[in-house]
N, C-alpha and C positions, 0 to 999 in steps of 0.2 A: 788879068794878070798874065805876065809872060811866063813861059815854062821855067825859066831860070829862077824866078821868084818863088814859084811853087816848089821847086826842088830844094831851094834854100830853106824855106819855111818847114818843109817836111823833115829835113835834116835836123833843124833846131828842135822840133817837136820830138823827134826820136831820141835825141840826147836828153831832153828834159824828162821824158818818161823813163828812160833808162836809169837816170840818177835817182828818181823817186822810187822805182822798183828795187834798185840796189840798196837804198837806205831802208826800205821796208823789210827786205830780207834780213838785213843786219839787225833791225829791231826785233824781228821774230826770233832769230837765233839768240839774241841777248836775253830774251825772256824765256828761253828754253821751251819754245812752243814747236809743235810739229804740224805737218799738214800744209795745205795751200795758204797763200797770203789771204788775209781777210781785210775788210774795209778799214778796220781800226789800225792796221799796220800802215796802210797807204795814207790814211788821214794824218797819222802821227808823223810819218815821213815827210809829208807835204808841210805840216806845221813846222817841223824842225828846219826844213829847207827854206821856208819863208822867214823864219826867225834869224837865220844866218845871213840875211840881207842879200841873198843871191838873186832875188827877184826884183825887177825894177818897180819902184813905187810911183804911182801917179801923184803929181803935185796937188791936183784938185781933190781927189777922193781918198788919198792915202790907202788905196787898195792895190793889190797886184794888177799890173796892166794886162796880164794875160787873161784875167777873168772879169773884165768890165762888162 
């Protein structure tokens, strides 16, 4: 891969992780929980992100393309 492709993909990954973490923090605050993020917060944030159709769905597998 060329360096520009690597830079672009790392930028996309950074935005994706940022959105998931931000949503997980919102969920934690909504549930009046304190302390660090837990796996349940991140999993729920990913589920909500996936349900909102922001992830591309593969036509063959109907699974998110990012996790094939």
